[in-house]
C-alpha positions as a LaTeX table, in Angstrom:
\begin{tabular}{lrrr}
\hline
Residue & $x$ (\AA) & $y$ (\AA) & $z$ (\AA) \\
\hline
Met1 & 8.23 & $-57.46$ & 19.47 \\
Lys2 & 7.24 & $-55.47$ & 16.41 \\
Leu3 & 4.03 & $-53.55$ & 16.13 \\
Pro4 & 2.34 & $-54.04$ & 12.81 \\
Val5 & 1.84 & $-50.39$ & 11.77 \\
Gly6 & 0.98 & $-50.06$ & 8.15 \\
Lys7 & 1.00 & $-47.15$ & 5.76 \\
Lys8 & $-2.40$ & $-45.92$ & 7.00 \\
Gly9 & $-1.14$ & $-45.93$ & 10.59 \\
Trp10 & 1.84 & $-43.72$ & 9.74 \\
Ile11 & $-0.40$ & $-41.35$ & 7.78 \\
Ala12 & $-2.75$ & $-41.12$ & 10.79 \\
Val13 & 0.14 & $-40.46$ & 13.21 \\
Thr14 & 1.60 & $-37.82$ & 10.86 \\
Gly15 & $-1.83$ & $-36.19$ & 10.50 \\
Ile16 & $-2.30$ & $-36.04$ & 14.27 \\
Ile17 & 1.14 & $-34.51$ & 14.72 \\
Leu18 & 0.43 & $-31.91$ & 12.01 \\
Leu19 & $-2.94$ & $-31.02$ & 13.58 \\
Leu20 & $-1.40$ & $-30.60$ & 17.04 \\
Thr21 & 1.42 & $-28.48$ & 15.60 \\
Ala22 & $-1.04$ & $-26.27$ & 13.70 \\
Trp23 & $-3.25$ & $-25.91$ & 16.79 \\
Ile24 & $-0.32$ & $-24.92$ & 19.03 \\
Ala25 & 1.09 & $-22.52$ & 16.43 \\
Gly26 & $-2.34$ & $-20.92$ & 15.98 \\
Arg27 & $-2.73$ & $-20.38$ & 19.71 \\
Asn28 & 0.73 & $-18.83$ & 19.90 \\
Leu29 & $-0.05$ & $-16.55$ & 16.94 \\
Leu30 & $-3.29$ & $-15.36$ & 18.56 \\
His31 & $-1.46$ & $-14.75$ & 21.83 \\
Ala32 & 1.22 & $-12.72$ & 20.02 \\
Ile33 & $-1.42$ & $-10.61$ & 18.26 \\
Arg34 & $-3.23$ & $-9.90$ & 21.53 \\
Thr35 & 0.03 & $-9.03$ & 23.25 \\
Lys36 & 1.05 & $-6.59$ & 20.49 \\
Arg37 & $-2.38$ & $-4.94$ & 20.64 \\
Glu38 & $-2.07$ & $-4.54$ & 24.40 \\
Ile39 & 1.43 & $-3.10$ & 24.03 \\
Arg40 & 0.15 & $-0.50$ & 21.53 \\
Thr41 & $-2.65$ & 0.44 & 23.91 \\
Leu42 & $-0.24$ & 0.80 & 26.83 \\
Glu43 & 2.16 & 2.89 & 24.71 \\
Arg44 & $-0.66$ & 5.31 & 23.85 \\
Glu45 & $-1.64$ & 5.47 & 27.52 \\
Lys46 & 1.98 & 6.08 & 28.50 \\
Gln47 & 2.21 & 8.95 & 25.99 \\
Arg48 & $-1.00$ & 10.48 & 27.34 \\
Tyr49 & 0.33 & 10.31 & 30.91 \\
Leu50 & 3.67 & 11.82 & 29.89 \\
Glu51 & 1.83 & 14.75 & 28.29 \\
Lys52 & $-0.27$ & 15.17 & 31.44 \\
Ile53 & 2.87 & 15.12 & 33.60 \\
Glu54 & 4.43 & 17.81 & 31.40 \\
Gln55 & 1.31 & 20.00 & 31.68 \\
Asp56 & 1.16 & 19.55 & 35.44 \\
Ser57 & 4.88 & 20.29 & 35.81 \\
Thr58 & 4.41 & 23.52 & 33.87 \\
Leu59 & 1.48 & 24.44 & 36.10 \\
Val60 & 3.49 & 23.72 & 39.25 \\
Glu61 & 6.29 & 25.96 & 38.00 \\
Gln62 & 3.83 & 28.76 & 37.25 \\
Leu63 & 2.15 & 28.43 & 40.64 \\
Gln64 & 5.46 & 29.26 & 42.32 \\
Tyr65 & 4.73 & 32.93 & 41.53 \\
Asp66 & 2.20 & 34.67 & 43.77 \\
Asp67 & 0.66 & 36.71 & 40.95 \\
Tyr68 & $-0.14$ & 33.63 & 38.89 \\
Leu69 & $-1.28$ & 31.73 & 41.97 \\
Glu70 & $-3.79$ & 34.48 & 42.78 \\
Glu71 & $-5.00$ & 34.60 & 39.18 \\
Tyr72 & $-5.35$ & 30.81 & 39.07 \\
Ala73 & $-7.30$ & 30.71 & 42.34 \\
Arg74 & $-9.64$ & 33.45 & 41.16 \\
Glu75 & $-10.32$ & 31.87 & 37.77 \\
Arg76 & $-10.38$ & 28.22 & 38.72 \\
Phe77 & $-11.97$ & 28.29 & 42.15 \\
Arg78 & $-13.76$ & 31.67 & 41.92 \\
Met79 & $-12.05$ & 32.94 & 45.04 \\
Gln80 & $-12.10$ & 36.54 & 46.13 \\
Arg81 & $-10.69$ & 38.83 & 48.78 \\
Arg82 & $-12.79$ & 39.62 & 51.83 \\
Asp83 & $-13.42$ & 43.24 & 50.89 \\
Glu84 & $-14.32$ & 42.85 & 47.23 \\
Gln85 & $-17.31$ & 41.78 & 45.20 \\
Val86 & $-16.81$ & 39.70 & 42.10 \\
Tyr87 & $-19.26$ & 39.38 & 39.25 \\
Ile88 & $-18.87$ & 36.28 & 37.14 \\
Val89 & $-19.65$ & 36.69 & 33.47 \\
Glu90 & $-19.51$ & 33.52 & 31.44 \\
Glu91 & $-19.21$ & 33.79 & 27.70 \\
Glu92 & $-21.01$ & 31.45 & 25.34 \\
Asp93 & $-19.06$ & 30.05 & 22.44 \\
\hline
\end{tabular}
């Protein structure tokens, strides 16, 4: 049994196949672009966290010394000894 498919039928089938191929390729291209954008964002975030880890590691090393620890506590948390009075003077930039 032969199906009578003429020239117009083959053109229609070819057109449908081309449209489906273009649609699938377009979706894949958009997905690839979104994925690359997300990768760039995550790389920047990774770099920011690595810099923060380096800063915190430096701070941890410095806090090993009692002199720096006392200075840090006084400046950051405005701590003082029991027998002293501290006056806080803030400078305006």
